C-alpha positions in Angstrom: 0.0 0.0 0.0 1.2 3.5 -0.8 -0.3 6.7 0.8 -1.8 9.0 -1.8 -2.7 11.8 0.7 -1.6 13.0 4.1 -3.6 12.0 7.2 -2.9 13.2 10.7 -3.8 10.6 13.4 -6.8 11.8 15.4 -6.7 9.1 18.1 -4.0 7.0 19.8 -4.8 3.9 17.8 -4.4 5.7 14.4 -1.3 6.2 12.3 -0.2 9.5 10.7 0.8 9.1 7.0 2.3 11.4 4.4 1.9 11.2 0.6 4.3 8.4 -0.6 4.6 6.5 2.7 4.7 2.8 2.3 2.2 0.8 4.4 2.9 -2.9 5.0 0.8 -5.6 6.6 -2.3 -3.7 5.5 -5.7 -5.2 6.3 -9.1 -3.7 5.6 -11.1 -3.8 8.9 -14.2 -1.9 8.1 -15.9 0.5 5.8 -13.2 3.1 5.0 -10.7 1.9 7.5 -7.7 -0.4 7.6 -4.8 -1.3 9.9 -1.2 -1.3 8.8 2.4 -0.3 9.6 3.9 2.8 8.2 7.5 1.9 7.1 8.7 5.5 7.5 7.7 5.8 11.2 7.5 2.1 12.2 4.1 2.8 13.8 1.2 0.4 13.5 -2.5 1.3 13.7 -5.7 2.4 11.9 -5.7 4.7 8.9 -8.3 5.6 6.3 -8.3 3.0 3.5 -9.3 5.6 0.9 -6.1 7.5 1.5 -3.9 4.7 0.3 -3.6 2.6 -2.8 -2.7 -1.0 -3.0 0.4 -1.6 -5.2 1.2 -4.7 -7.3 4.8 -5.9 -7.4 6.2 -4.5 -4.2 9.8 -5.3 -5.3 10.4 -1.6 -6.2 10.3 -0.7 -2.4 13.4 -2.9 -1.8 15.2 -1.3 -4.7 14.4 2.1 -3.3 15.7 1.0 0.1 18.9 -0.3 -1.3 19.4 2.9 -3.3 18.8 4.9 -0.2 21.3 2.7 1.7 24.0 3.2 -0.9 23.5 6.9 -0.8 23.7 6.9 3.0 26.9 4.8 2.9 28.5 7.3 0.4 27.6 10.2 2.7 28.7 8.6 6.0 31.9 7.0 4.6 33.6 10.4 4.5 32.9 10.8 8.2 34.1 7.3 9.2 37.9 7.1 9.1 38.3 3.6 10.4 37.9 0.7 7.9 36.6 -1.5 10.7 33.9 1.0 11.8 32.9 1.5 8.1 32.6 -2.2 7.5 30.5 -2.7 10.7 28.3 0.2 9.8 27.8 -1.1 6.2 27.1 -4.7 7.3 24.5 -3.5 9.9 22.8 -1.2 7.4 22.4 -3.8 4.7 21.4 -6.6 7.1 18.5 -4.4 8.4 17.3 -3.5 4.9 17.5 -7.2 3.8 15.6 -8.3 6.9 12.9 -5.7 6.2 12.5 -6.8 2.6 12.6 -10.5 3.4 9.9 -10.0 6.1 7.7 -7.7 4.1 7.8 -9.6 0.8 8.6 -13.1 2.2 11.6 -13.7 -0.1 
Protein backbone atom coordinates (compact mmCIF):
# COMPACT_ATOMS: atom_id res chain seq x y z
CA UNK A 1 0.00 0.00 0.00
CA UNK A 2 1.18 3.53 -0.79
CA UNK A 3 -0.26 6.69 0.79
CA UNK A 4 -1.82 8.97 -1.79
CA UNK A 5 -2.70 11.75 0.69
CA UNK A 6 -1.57 13.02 4.08
CA UNK A 7 -3.55 12.01 7.15
CA UNK A 8 -2.87 13.15 10.73
CA UNK A 9 -3.83 10.63 13.40
CA UNK A 10 -6.81 11.83 15.44
CA UNK A 11 -6.68 9.06 18.10
CA UNK A 12 -3.97 7.01 19.83
CA UNK A 13 -4.84 3.91 17.80
CA UNK A 14 -4.38 5.71 14.44
CA UNK A 15 -1.29 6.23 12.29
CA UNK A 16 -0.19 9.49 10.66
CA UNK A 17 0.76 9.10 7.00
CA UNK A 18 2.30 11.39 4.40
CA UNK A 19 1.94 11.16 0.64
CA UNK A 20 4.29 8.45 -0.61
CA UNK A 21 4.56 6.54 2.68
CA UNK A 22 4.66 2.77 2.25
CA UNK A 23 2.21 0.81 4.40
CA UNK A 24 2.91 -2.89 5.00
CA UNK A 25 0.76 -5.58 6.62
CA UNK A 26 -2.34 -3.65 5.52
CA UNK A 27 -5.70 -5.23 6.28
CA UNK A 28 -9.13 -3.71 5.61
CA UNK A 29 -11.05 -3.83 8.92
CA UNK A 30 -14.21 -1.93 8.13
CA UNK A 31 -15.86 0.48 5.76
CA UNK A 32 -13.25 3.14 4.99
CA UNK A 33 -10.66 1.91 7.54
CA UNK A 34 -7.69 -0.41 7.62
CA UNK A 35 -4.79 -1.29 9.91
CA UNK A 36 -1.19 -1.30 8.77
CA UNK A 37 2.39 -0.35 9.58
CA UNK A 38 3.92 2.84 8.22
CA UNK A 39 7.46 1.87 7.14
CA UNK A 40 8.67 5.48 7.48
CA UNK A 41 7.73 5.77 11.16
CA UNK A 42 7.46 2.11 12.18
CA UNK A 43 4.08 2.82 13.80
CA UNK A 44 1.16 0.40 13.46
CA UNK A 45 -2.51 1.34 13.68
CA UNK A 46 -5.69 2.45 11.95
CA UNK A 47 -5.72 4.67 8.88
CA UNK A 48 -8.33 5.62 6.27
CA UNK A 49 -8.26 3.05 3.48
CA UNK A 50 -9.31 5.61 0.87
CA UNK A 51 -6.06 7.55 1.53
CA UNK A 52 -3.89 4.65 0.32
CA UNK A 53 -3.65 2.60 -2.83
CA UNK A 54 -2.68 -1.05 -3.04
CA UNK A 55 0.37 -1.63 -5.22
CA UNK A 56 1.16 -4.67 -7.29
CA UNK A 57 4.77 -5.85 -7.44
CA UNK A 58 6.25 -4.54 -4.19
CA UNK A 59 9.82 -5.27 -5.28
CA UNK A 60 10.36 -1.62 -6.15
CA UNK A 61 10.31 -0.75 -2.43
CA UNK A 62 13.37 -2.91 -1.79
CA UNK A 63 15.17 -1.33 -4.75
CA UNK A 64 14.40 2.10 -3.31
CA UNK A 65 15.66 1.04 0.12
CA UNK A 66 18.90 -0.33 -1.29
CA UNK A 67 19.39 2.88 -3.30
CA UNK A 68 18.85 4.94 -0.15
CA UNK A 69 21.30 2.72 1.72
CA UNK A 70 23.98 3.17 -0.92
CA UNK A 71 23.48 6.93 -0.80
CA UNK A 72 23.74 6.87 3.01
CA UNK A 73 26.92 4.81 2.87
CA UNK A 74 28.45 7.29 0.44
CA UNK A 75 27.56 10.21 2.73
CA UNK A 76 28.74 8.61 5.95
CA UNK A 77 31.86 6.99 4.56
CA UNK A 78 33.59 10.36 4.48
CA UNK A 79 32.90 10.79 8.19
CA UNK A 80 34.14 7.32 9.15
CA UNK A 81 37.93 7.10 9.14
CA UNK A 82 38.30 3.58 10.45
CA UNK A 83 37.88 0.74 7.95
CA UNK A 84 36.58 -1.54 10.70
CA UNK A 85 33.91 0.97 11.75
CA UNK A 86 32.90 1.52 8.13
CA UNK A 87 32.63 -2.23 7.55
CA UNK A 88 30.53 -2.70 10.67
CA UNK A 89 28.25 0.22 9.75
CA UNK A 90 27.76 -1.08 6.19
CA UNK A 91 27.09 -4.65 7.30
CA UNK A 92 24.49 -3.54 9.87
CA UNK A 93 22.77 -1.20 7.40
CA UNK A 94 22.38 -3.81 4.67
CA UNK A 95 21.40 -6.55 7.14
CA UNK A 96 18.52 -4.40 8.43
CA UNK A 97 17.31 -3.54 4.94
CA UNK A 98 17.47 -7.15 3.75
CA UNK A 99 15.62 -8.30 6.89
CA UNK A 100 12.87 -5.73 6.21
CA UNK A 101 12.54 -6.82 2.57
CA UNK A 102 12.60 -10.51 3.40
CA UNK A 103 9.92 -10.05 6.09
CA UNK A 104 7.72 -7.72 4.07
CA UNK A 105 7.84 -9.62 0.81
CA UNK A 106 8.61 -13.10 2.16
CA UNK A 107 11.63 -13.72 -0.06
